[in-house]
Structure formats: structure tokens, C-alpha cells
A tleap script that builds the chain and sets N, CA, C and O, in Angstrom:
source leaprc.protein.ff14SB
mol = sequence {
  NMET SER PRO LYS GLU VAL ALA VAL ARG LEU
  GLY ILE SER GLU ARG SER VAL ARG GLU LYS
  VAL TYR GLN GLY VAL TRP PRO HIE LEU ARG
  PHE ASP LYS ARG THR VAL ARG PHE SER GLN
  GLU ASN LEU ASP GLU ILE ILE SER MET ALA
  TYR ARG SER GLY SER LEU THR PRO GLN PRO
  ALA VAL GLU MET ASP GLU GLY ALA ALA LEU
  ALA MET LEU LEU GLN SER ARG LYS THR CGLY
}
set mol.1.N position { 139.374 212.637 72.551 }
set mol.1.CA position { 138.793 212.996 73.407 }
set mol.1.C position { 138.777 212.442 74.680 }
set mol.1.O position { 139.351 211.363 74.826 }
set mol.2.N position { 138.178 213.020 75.728 }
set mol.2.CA position { 138.570 212.438 77.195 }
set mol.2.C position { 137.491 211.467 77.843 }
set mol.2.O position { 136.383 211.366 77.316 }
set mol.3.N position { 137.693 211.028 78.545 }
set mol.3.CA position { 136.852 209.604 79.032 }
set mol.3.C position { 135.361 210.500 79.345 }
set mol.3.O position { 134.395 209.796 79.050 }
set mol.4.N position { 134.916 212.026 79.928 }
set mol.4.CA position { 134.328 212.615 80.375 }
set mol.4.C position { 133.596 212.660 78.999 }
set mol.4.O position { 132.461 212.185 78.945 }
set mol.5.N position { 134.070 213.108 78.069 }
set mol.5.CA position { 133.733 213.707 76.606 }
set mol.5.C position { 133.043 212.570 75.880 }
set mol.5.O position { 132.111 212.787 75.106 }
set mol.6.N position { 133.560 211.220 76.163 }
set mol.6.CA position { 132.904 209.384 75.734 }
set mol.6.C position { 131.972 209.470 76.315 }
set mol.6.O position { 131.060 209.459 75.487 }
set mol.7.N position { 131.350 209.605 77.855 }
set mol.7.CA position { 130.648 209.340 78.077 }
set mol.7.C position { 129.099 209.988 78.210 }
set mol.7.O position { 128.080 209.513 78.713 }
set mol.8.N position { 129.416 211.576 77.387 }
set mol.8.CA position { 128.734 212.945 77.401 }
set mol.8.C position { 127.868 211.506 76.350 }
set mol.8.O position { 126.825 210.852 76.336 }
set mol.9.N position { 129.298 211.670 75.519 }
set mol.9.CA position { 128.459 211.297 74.033 }
set mol.9.C position { 127.948 209.663 74.026 }
set mol.9.O position { 127.759 209.231 72.888 }
set mol.10.N position { 127.799 209.087 74.688 }
set mol.10.CA position { 127.055 208.079 75.182 }
set mol.10.C position { 126.275 207.554 76.474 }
set mol.10.O position { 126.094 206.623 77.258 }
set mol.11.N position { 126.025 208.566 76.182 }
set mol.11.CA position { 124.790 209.222 77.952 }
set mol.11.C position { 125.110 207.835 79.062 }
set mol.11.O position { 124.486 207.004 79.723 }
set mol.12.N position { 126.326 208.187 78.786 }
set mol.12.CA position { 126.715 207.148 80.095 }
set mol.12.C position { 127.463 207.223 81.300 }
set mol.12.O position { 128.414 206.572 80.866 }
set mol.13.N position { 127.963 207.624 83.030 }
set mol.13.CA position { 128.685 207.976 83.528 }
set mol.13.C position { 130.606 208.076 83.046 }
set mol.13.O position { 131.220 207.289 82.326 }
set mol.14.N position { 131.088 209.209 83.690 }
set mol.14.CA position { 132.359 208.481 83.247 }
set mol.14.C position { 132.780 207.919 84.295 }
set mol.14.O position { 133.947 207.564 84.128 }
set mol.15.N position { 132.332 207.629 85.449 }
set mol.15.CA position { 133.215 206.631 86.250 }
set mol.15.C position { 133.167 205.131 85.187 }
set mol.15.O position { 134.168 204.419 85.103 }
set mol.16.N position { 132.011 204.836 84.507 }
set mol.16.CA position { 131.890 203.524 83.592 }
set mol.16.C position { 132.706 203.564 82.722 }
set mol.16.O position { 133.441 202.605 82.486 }
set mol.17.N position { 132.757 204.944 81.911 }
set mol.17.CA position { 133.635 204.635 81.003 }
set mol.17.C position { 134.981 204.652 81.327 }
set mol.17.O position { 135.650 204.886 80.320 }
set mol.18.N position { 135.670 204.493 82.355 }
set mol.18.CA position { 137.217 204.461 83.331 }
set mol.18.C position { 136.874 202.882 83.523 }
set mol.18.O position { 137.620 202.130 82.896 }
set mol.19.N position { 136.156 202.454 84.070 }
set mol.19.CA position { 135.871 200.671 84.672 }
set mol.19.C position { 136.136 199.939 83.127 }
set mol.19.O position { 136.912 198.987 83.050 }
set mol.20.N position { 135.592 200.342 82.193 }
set mol.20.CA position { 135.777 199.788 81.044 }
set mol.20.C position { 137.338 199.411 80.563 }
set mol.20.O position { 137.875 198.363 80.205 }
set mol.21.N position { 137.878 201.042 80.765 }
set mol.21.CA position { 139.664 201.032 79.994 }
set mol.21.C position { 139.794 199.937 81.449 }
set mol.21.O position { 139.551 198.731 81.420 }
set mol.22.N position { 140.111 200.500 82.321 }
set mol.22.CA position { 140.819 199.633 83.419 }
set mol.22.C position { 140.630 198.380 82.757 }
set mol.22.O position { 141.494 197.810 82.090 }
set mol.23.N position { 139.473 197.974 82.964 }
set mol.23.CA position { 139.100 196.740 82.485 }
set mol.23.C position { 139.892 195.912 81.152 }
set mol.23.O position { 139.992 194.698 80.974 }
set mol.24.N position { 140.520 197.305 80.117 }
set mol.24.CA position { 140.835 196.280 79.154 }
set mol.24.C position { 139.465 196.191 78.061 }
set mol.24.O position { 139.601 195.933 76.865 }
set mol.25.N position { 138.596 196.364 78.495 }
set mol.25.CA position { 137.083 196.138 77.567 }
set mol.25.C position { 137.095 196.915 76.430 }
set mol.25.O position { 136.814 196.331 75.383 }
set mol.26.N position { 137.462 198.589 76.359 }
set mol.26.CA position { 137.382 199.135 75.501 }
set mol.26.C position { 138.645 199.745 74.599 }
set mol.26.O position { 139.615 200.118 75.259 }
set mol.27.N position { 138.701 199.846 73.502 }
set mol.27.CA position { 139.663 200.576 73.053 }
set mol.27.C position { 140.210 202.290 73.259 }
set mol.27.O position { 139.440 203.243 73.373 }
set mol.28.N position { 141.346 202.349 73.266 }
set mol.28.CA position { 141.704 203.969 74.130 }
set mol.28.C position { 143.625 204.001 73.631 }
set mol.28.O position { 144.553 203.294 73.239 }
set mol.29.N position { 143.288 205.225 73.976 }
set mol.29.CA position { 145.325 205.617 73.539 }
set mol.29.C position { 145.695 206.065 75.365 }
set mol.29.O position { 144.883 206.572 76.139 }
set mol.30.N position { 146.784 205.781 75.601 }
set mol.30.CA position { 147.073 206.383 77.132 }
set mol.30.C position { 148.821 206.900 76.889 }
set mol.30.O position { 149.659 206.114 76.445 }
set mol.31.N position { 149.055 207.942 77.165 }
set mol.31.CA position { 149.913 208.607 77.298 }
set mol.31.C position { 150.702 208.722 78.802 }
set mol.31.O position { 151.612 209.526 79.005 }
set mol.32.N position { 150.330 208.038 79.532 }
set mol.32.CA position { 150.892 208.025 80.651 }
set mol.32.C position { 150.065 207.423 81.663 }
set mol.32.O position { 148.850 207.304 81.503 }
set mol.33.N position { 150.777 206.968 82.882 }
set mol.33.CA position { 149.943 206.440 83.844 }
set mol.33.C position { 148.112 207.114 84.050 }
set mol.33.O position { 147.090 206.428 84.081 }
set mol.34.N position { 148.179 208.016 84.116 }
set mol.34.CA position { 146.702 208.572 84.848 }
set mol.34.C position { 146.160 209.293 83.067 }
set mol.34.O position { 145.000 209.704 83.041 }
set mol.35.N position { 146.786 209.383 82.035 }
set mol.35.CA position { 145.901 210.087 80.730 }
set mol.35.C position { 145.236 209.465 79.919 }
set mol.35.O position { 145.607 209.492 78.746 }
set mol.36.N position { 144.600 209.062 80.117 }
set mol.36.CA position { 143.037 208.425 78.573 }
set mol.36.C position { 143.114 208.699 78.370 }
set mol.36.O position { 143.642 209.512 79.129 }
set mol.37.N position { 143.054 209.323 76.856 }
set mol.37.CA position { 142.055 209.676 75.680 }
set mol.37.C position { 141.508 208.465 75.121 }
set mol.37.O position { 141.516 207.294 75.502 }
set mol.38.N position { 140.916 209.198 73.873 }
set mol.38.CA position { 139.995 208.277 73.197 }
set mol.38.C position { 140.097 209.307 71.505 }
set mol.38.O position { 140.059 210.535 71.583 }
set mol.39.N position { 140.237 208.519 69.926 }
set mol.39.CA position { 140.133 208.605 68.917 }
set mol.39.C position { 138.491 208.475 68.826 }
set mol.39.O position { 137.705 208.024 69.659 }
set mol.40.N position { 138.201 209.146 67.240 }
set mol.40.CA position { 137.227 209.026 67.240 }
set mol.40.C position { 136.897 207.324 66.022 }
set mol.40.O position { 135.850 206.740 65.742 }
set mol.41.N position { 138.096 207.111 65.685 }
set mol.41.CA position { 137.747 205.402 65.568 }
set mol.41.C position { 137.940 205.049 67.109 }
set mol.41.O position { 136.939 205.511 67.657 }
set mol.42.N position { 138.527 204.616 67.800 }
set mol.42.CA position { 138.167 204.192 69.354 }
set mol.42.C position { 136.180 204.092 69.680 }
set mol.42.O position { 135.351 203.183 69.720 }
set mol.43.N position { 136.169 205.227 69.808 }
set mol.43.CA position { 134.397 205.117 69.737 }
set mol.43.C position { 133.864 205.247 68.930 }
set mol.43.O position { 132.938 206.004 69.220 }
set mol.44.N position { 133.798 204.790 67.323 }
set mol.44.CA position { 133.693 204.197 66.549 }
set mol.44.C position { 133.174 202.884 66.914 }
set mol.44.O position { 131.991 202.547 66.958 }
set mol.45.N position { 134.301 202.123 67.193 }
set mol.45.CA position { 134.521 200.796 67.638 }
set mol.45.C position { 134.051 200.353 69.250 }
set mol.45.O position { 134.080 199.154 69.526 }
set mol.46.N position { 133.738 201.076 70.015 }
set mol.46.CA position { 132.763 201.321 71.027 }
set mol.46.C position { 131.309 200.733 70.900 }
set mol.46.O position { 130.487 199.981 71.424 }
set mol.47.N position { 131.502 201.417 70.060 }
set mol.47.CA position { 130.060 201.538 69.835 }
set mol.47.C position { 129.602 200.472 68.568 }
set mol.47.O position { 128.402 200.312 68.343 }
set mol.48.N position { 130.243 200.028 68.065 }
set mol.48.CA position { 130.491 198.554 67.095 }
set mol.48.C position { 129.821 197.589 67.920 }
set mol.48.O position { 128.770 196.969 67.757 }
set mol.49.N position { 131.132 197.611 69.349 }
set mol.49.CA position { 130.767 195.977 70.191 }
set mol.49.C position { 129.474 196.251 70.859 }
set mol.49.O position { 128.720 195.305 71.088 }
set mol.50.N position { 129.131 197.525 71.211 }
set mol.50.CA position { 127.689 197.437 71.802 }
set mol.50.C position { 126.685 196.925 70.965 }
set mol.50.O position { 125.775 196.339 71.552 }
set mol.51.N position { 126.604 197.015 69.464 }
set mol.51.CA position { 125.473 196.691 68.382 }
set mol.51.C position { 126.031 195.014 68.415 }
set mol.51.O position { 125.062 194.278 68.226 }
set mol.52.N position { 126.830 194.530 68.531 }
set mol.52.CA position { 127.131 193.094 68.417 }
set mol.52.C position { 126.767 192.608 69.451 }
set mol.52.O position { 126.114 191.565 69.479 }
set mol.53.N position { 127.174 193.372 70.674 }
set mol.53.CA position { 126.980 192.687 72.209 }
set mol.53.C position { 125.160 192.309 72.119 }
set mol.53.O position { 124.464 191.326 72.374 }
set mol.54.N position { 124.972 193.419 71.712 }
set mol.54.CA position { 123.034 193.192 71.672 }
set mol.54.C position { 122.253 194.292 72.581 }
set mol.54.O position { 121.050 194.428 72.803 }
set mol.55.N position { 123.900 195.357 73.223 }
set mol.55.CA position { 123.417 196.459 74.400 }
set mol.55.C position { 122.543 197.417 73.617 }
set mol.55.O position { 121.579 198.084 73.994 }
set mol.56.N position { 123.191 197.305 72.289 }
set mol.56.CA position { 122.559 198.535 71.751 }
set mol.56.C position { 121.952 198.035 70.568 }
set mol.56.O position { 122.239 197.036 69.909 }
set mol.57.N position { 120.714 199.229 70.336 }
set mol.57.CA position { 119.955 198.435 69.192 }
set mol.57.C position { 119.708 199.695 68.399 }
set mol.57.O position { 119.505 200.672 69.121 }
set mol.58.N position { 119.666 199.964 66.901 }
set mol.58.CA position { 119.013 200.931 66.447 }
set mol.58.C position { 118.388 201.467 66.219 }
set mol.58.O position { 117.523 200.960 65.504 }
set mol.59.N position { 118.173 203.333 66.682 }
set mol.59.CA position { 117.311 204.011 66.576 }
set mol.59.C position { 116.836 204.872 65.875 }
set mol.59.O position { 117.535 205.886 65.862 }
set mol.60.N position { 115.615 204.946 65.053 }
set mol.60.CA position { 115.788 205.516 64.361 }
set mol.60.C position { 116.304 207.512 64.058 }
set mol.60.O position { 115.891 208.258 64.945 }
set mol.61.N position { 116.893 208.004 63.218 }
set mol.61.CA position { 117.335 209.357 63.320 }
set mol.61.C position { 116.675 210.475 63.663 }
set mol.61.O position { 116.100 211.074 62.754 }
set mol.62.N position { 116.623 210.870 64.680 }
set mol.62.CA position { 115.485 211.824 64.551 }
set mol.62.C position { 116.692 213.842 64.506 }
set mol.62.O position { 117.856 213.930 64.895 }
set mol.63.N position { 116.217 214.507 64.183 }
set mol.63.CA position { 117.259 215.742 64.221 }
set mol.63.C position { 116.770 216.482 64.880 }
set mol.63.O position { 115.542 216.495 64.799 }
set mol.64.N position { 117.401 217.442 65.833 }
set mol.64.CA position { 117.370 218.371 66.929 }
set mol.64.C position { 118.531 219.572 66.946 }
set mol.64.O position { 119.744 219.539 66.737 }
set mol.65.N position { 117.790 220.434 67.223 }
set mol.65.CA position { 119.090 221.178 67.904 }
set mol.65.C position { 119.444 221.055 69.105 }
set mol.65.O position { 118.781 220.557 70.015 }
set mol.66.N position { 120.751 221.608 69.167 }
set mol.66.CA position { 121.704 220.877 70.922 }
set mol.66.C position { 120.594 221.126 71.921 }
set mol.66.O position { 120.480 220.233 72.761 }
set mol.67.N position { 119.806 222.076 72.010 }
set mol.67.CA position { 119.312 222.661 73.080 }
set mol.67.C position { 118.052 221.547 73.384 }
set mol.67.O position { 117.553 221.180 74.448 }
set mol.68.N position { 117.882 221.329 72.547 }
set mol.68.CA position { 116.383 220.054 72.546 }
set mol.68.C position { 117.211 218.988 73.021 }
set mol.68.O position { 116.709 218.466 74.016 }
set mol.69.N position { 118.420 218.416 72.632 }
set mol.69.CA position { 118.915 217.396 72.872 }
set mol.69.C position { 119.223 217.485 74.153 }
set mol.69.O position { 118.668 216.763 74.982 }
set mol.70.N position { 120.250 218.482 74.516 }
set mol.70.CA position { 120.568 218.394 76.105 }
set mol.70.C position { 119.305 218.517 77.169 }
set mol.70.O position { 119.526 218.205 78.339 }
set mol.71.N position { 118.131 218.916 76.824 }
set mol.71.CA position { 116.895 218.909 77.493 }
set mol.71.C position { 115.994 217.549 77.350 }
set mol.71.O position { 114.945 217.457 77.988 }
set mol.72.N position { 116.429 216.525 76.513 }
set mol.72.CA position { 116.108 215.175 76.326 }
set mol.72.C position { 116.892 214.721 77.529 }
set mol.72.O position { 116.338 214.575 78.619 }
set mol.73.N position { 118.547 214.431 77.291 }
set mol.73.CA position { 119.590 213.809 77.557 }
set mol.73.C position { 119.102 213.766 79.664 }
set mol.73.O position { 119.061 212.851 80.487 }
set mol.74.N position { 118.802 215.454 79.746 }
set mol.74.CA position { 118.439 215.966 81.813 }
set mol.74.C position { 117.486 215.294 81.381 }
set mol.74.O position { 118.233 214.462 80.865 }
set mol.75.N position { 116.248 214.827 81.075 }
set mol.75.CA position { 114.844 214.351 81.095 }
set mol.75.C position { 115.397 212.919 81.618 }
set mol.75.O position { 115.425 212.634 82.815 }
set mol.76.N position { 115.859 212.002 80.529 }
set mol.76.CA position { 116.137 210.648 80.932 }
set mol.76.C position { 116.757 210.417 81.985 }
set mol.76.O position { 116.559 209.413 82.668 }
set mol.77.N position { 117.838 211.588 82.335 }
set mol.77.CA position { 117.989 211.254 83.695 }
set mol.77.C position { 117.852 211.192 84.540 }
set mol.77.O position { 118.606 210.728 85.395 }
set mol.78.N position { 116.040 211.976 84.737 }
set mol.78.CA position { 115.668 212.632 85.881 }
set mol.78.C position { 114.710 211.022 86.042 }
set mol.78.O position { 114.324 210.515 87.095 }
set mol.79.N position { 114.546 210.569 84.828 }
set mol.79.CA position { 113.079 209.672 85.329 }
set mol.79.C position { 113.941 208.129 85.340 }
set mol.79.O position { 113.713 207.102 85.979 }
set mol.80.N position { 114.969 208.453 84.385 }
set mol.80.CA position { 115.962 206.762 84.314 }
set mol.80.C position { 116.478 206.547 85.597 }
set mol.80.O position { 117.151 205.543 85.832 }
savepdb mol mol.pdb
quit
């Protein structure tokens, strides 16, 4: 997946994702000087790293459809 896709999944900016890559903090796949991609295993490791560092705390699972999830994300970006 692309840095943009990772950013959407994690609810952060694409710039933040790229900064972590360039700092060598996050695992990723590099195909050439400019092309960075993430495997599902990379994303799982990034999430695990965040839990271990305390920057993420587990939240109860809430089931919602895609539209509700998008609305919730957009609302959180307006208020946050």
C-alpha cells in the first residue's frame, strides 16, 4: 500500500508517514529512490510499535459501515 493509504488507515497525514520513513523509524519497502510502499506486515509492525510506545491505546471495536466511518473521520479532523 502507498504512504497515502497508510495515512488514511492510521488517521494521520501523508507527510507524517513519509517523515517516519525518511527518519528510518517505520518499516517499509523501497523500490527505488522515490517509490515507498508498505506491506500488511509493515503496517501491523507500525501499529505494534505505537502500542508498545504508549502512543496508542486499545479502543473497543465498534462496527459501522464505510459511510459512517468516513463521516466520523471527517468530523474528528474538523474538531481536532
